[in-house]
N, C-alpha and C positions, 0 to 999 in steps of 0.2 A: 504494501500498499504506500503511494506517495505521498511525502509529507513537506510542508515547506507553506509558505504564505501565498507563494505565486510562481508557478512553473509554467514555462512556454517552450513549445516546439516551434517548428515551422508552420505547424497548420493547427495547432491548438491553444488554448489559455485557458488556466484556472485561477480565478480570484476570490479570497475568502472577506467573508462579510466584516472580520474584524478589521480588515487593514483597510478600513473606508478613509479616505481622504479626500474631504470635501472642501471648494474652494471658490471663490467668486470666478467664474468666467471670464476671461479677456474681455471679449467684446461688451460685457455687462457690467463693466468697473464705471462708476457713476451714470449706469443706464441702469441701476436696480436696487433694492433693498431687500436685505433678509434674504436673498436667494443664492445658493450655493450648488455646485456640482462635482460630483465624483465620475470623471471619465474612465471606462474601465475597457472598452473596445475602441479602437481607433487607430490613427495611422501608424503608433508605436507598436501594435501589435501585429497578428498574422493576418489580420483582416484585409480586406481590399474594398468591400460594398458596404460594411457595416459600421455605424456608429452606435454605441450604446453606452448609457451614462444613468447615473442615479441622482435624482435633484430633490431638494428640499428649499420650502419657503415658508418663512417665518410666519406668525399671525402678523396682520398690518404690514407685510411685506408687499413689494411690487416688482415687475419686470417689466421696462418700458416696451411699448408695440415695436413691433420687429418682424421682419420674414425671414426665410432659408431660402436657399438654392437646392435645400434637400425637402425631404418627405419626412414628418415627424409622427411618432405614434406614442401616446402616453397610456401609462396603467397607473391609478392613483392605490397606493399602497396604506396610506394612511392620513387621517385626517380630512380638511377640504380647502377647497380654493376655487377661486374664481377667474375663470376663462373666457375672455374675450375675442371673438374671430370676426370677419368679415359676415358671419352667419347669424351673431348675436351674443348675448354674455350666457354664459351657462355656469352654473354650481356643481363643479365635480367633488363627489365623495369617495371615499375607500371602495374601491371597488368598479367604480366608472374607468372606462377608456375611450379613447378616441383617435381619429386620425387628422392631424393639419396638413392639408396639401401644399404641394410646392409653391412658393410665392405667395401666400396667404397671409395677410397680415394680423397679429395675434399678441395680446398681453395678457399678463398673469397678475392677481391681487390674492394675497393671503387671508384669510379669513380666522376667526378666532381660535380654531384648533391648530392653526399651522399645515403644511402639508409634506408630503414625502411621495415621488413618485418616479418609476421607471421611465426612460426616455430612449426612444429607438427611432435612429436616423439612418436614410438611406436615399441617393446615394452617401456613400462616407463622407462626412466635413473634410475641409482640407484646410489645415491651422495654417498654411502659409497664404492663405485668402482671408484671413480674420474669421476662420469657422464657417466661412459663407453665411454670415449673417449681416441682415442690413437694416438700417433704421430709417424709418419715413421721413423724420422730422430731424433738424439740429441739436433742438432742445431736449435734454432729457427728460425735463421737467413736464415739456408738453407731452411726453409721451406715458408717463406715472397714471394709473387707473386713478381717476378722481375719487376721492373718499364721500362718505355719507351712506347713511342708511339708505336710504331710497336706492342707491344702485344695487347694494347688496340683495334687496327686496326684488329687484327686477330680473334677477338671474333667472333662467329657466334651470330645473333641476332636471338629470338625465331620464328620460323616458323612453323604453325602446318602442312604445305605442306613439311617440308623439313625434309625427314630420319635420318639426323645427328641430331636433335634437338626432337628426339622420345620421350624423358624421360620428355619433357616440353609443356607447351600450353598457350595460353592468352586466357584473357578474358577482356569484356568491358562491362558497363553498359546497352549497346544496345543489348547484347547479352541476355538481360533477359526480351527483350519486344516481347511480342508474335507478335505482327502487324509487325515486323521487321524482322522475321524469312522468307525472300524472297528468291526466287529460286538464284536470281543471289549471294545474301551474303553467302547462303548455298552452292554455287558451289567452294566456298575457302576453306569448309573444308575439313579434310583428310577422313573425315570419319562417321557414323552415330554418333559416341561417343560425336559428338560437338552438337548433337541435345539438343530441349529444352523442359521439360517435362513440362506440364502445367495443373493445375487442382484445381478448389475450390478457384481459386482468388490466386493459390499460382503456382511460376514457380521456377524450380531446373534444373541448369545445372552442369553436372559432370564435376569434373576437374581430381583430382587425383583418381584413381582406378586400378584394376587388369590390364585393358587394357591398362593402362599408365606404367604398371612396379611395381605398387605396390602390396605387400604381406601382410601387416600387418594394414594398415589403408586406410581411402579415406579421399577426401577432395573434397568440392563443393558449390557453390553460391546458396544462396535461396533469393526469393523476394515474398512478399506479396503486392498485390493491397490494397487499404482502404477496401476492404470488405475481403481480407483474413483472413481463421480462421482456425488453427488446432484443433480439438478436444484432449482431454485429452489422453494421451497414453504414454507407456513406451517403452522399448527395450532392449535386450540381449546384448547390447554392451555400451560402453560408448561415449557421446556426448561432443562437445565443439563448443560455439557460440562466432563470436566475429562479433558485428556491424559496417558495413562498412559505411550505410547510413539510415538516418532517424531513428524511433522510434518504438518499439514495447512492446506490453504488455504481459509480458512471466509469467506462473506459474510453480512452481518445488515444488513438494509434497506439494502443497496446498497454499505456500505461493506467493504473488504476486510481479512483479518488473517492473516498467516503465525502460525499457533498451535504451539507447540512443547512437549515434556513439561512438564508442572506448569503448565500455562497454563487458563486456567477460562473459559468463556464461560455467559453467561445470553442466552436467547431468550423472550419474552414472548409472548403470544396475538397472533397476527398479524402477527409481526416474520419478514418473509421472508427467508428464509437457503438457503443450501446448501454442500456441501462436494466438495473434489476433494484427491485425493492426489498431491502434487509431488514426492515421493521415488521411489527405485526399491526401496525396504523397504516393508512395511505399517506403517500408523496405527493404533492403539488408542486409543479414549477411553471412559471411564466415562459412560454418560448417566442422567440422571433427569426424572423427568416429572410434573407435578401439576397439575391433578388426573390421577385417569387416565383415559386415553383414550377416546372412546365406542366403542360395538360397531361403528359404521360414520362414515365421513366425517372421521377421525383425520388424513388428510392432504391439503392442497389444494396441488397441483402446478400451477402457474403453466402448464407445456404443456398440460395437458389444458384449460384454459378459453381458451387461445390456439387449439387445434383447434377449441373448440365456435364461436369468432368466426369462423373460417375455413370453416366450415360453414355459418354463418347468413348470412354475407356474404362470398360468394368473390369473389376478385378478377376485375374486370372485364377481357375480352380484348378 
């Protein structure tokens, strides 16, 4: 079992939650208050398509109106925050997620509980160009979200059945439980996009994809029951994993890791990886992909090609 706070090879990266190092991103110095980011996957990692970070915003903090040359997907882990885009002002709480398309102006405001969220960026931001972030006005104060209870009250809560929040969604731990996918629960969903995929002790709930408006990345939740196992495989795209509950045994290119809540891993194109749940309780993690998977052949399982070998060259008797 590999140990250490961070291990990197040419195709994978593992970071431990305990080594978090939050700081104000350079583009947001003097253009934010109480906002910090822990950059995990980017130009300094094996990734070429993915930018992944953890963000925090203090109560009463704000992030000036800005836009990016990349697509941004967010998932709120704790607290509440107010996000304003060209489509309106939305009140996000833990479990809410959404996509901010390329070039869409948006700003953040911290509510009384503060907030912490995961941030997925694709294509990968380029630090040599200021992380591809632009501010529509020259005065930081002009970009700061206005204060006042009236603005908070006007924020729209995320509701999967409300077309005004079409770029957002919400997920709970119970949404990953196969036994709780009853008709009365499914009746409140907007469409089949909220359905649960279940197989081999594994359940998957799609969150951000092309149906939600994303074009360059995906984001979804994965849960393994104690019997859940995914055999060794790789992809023609990059993946990032954030453990949100429980623990999982993971292998990346033959190196083994026990990953716990708060740990993050990245697997690049061609990185052979697999997972199994070593505990007696479920493990859940947030997963992202960039670019979006192709229509076919998005998984390459070693067992399938081993089977082909046995058919082509059967053992001699």
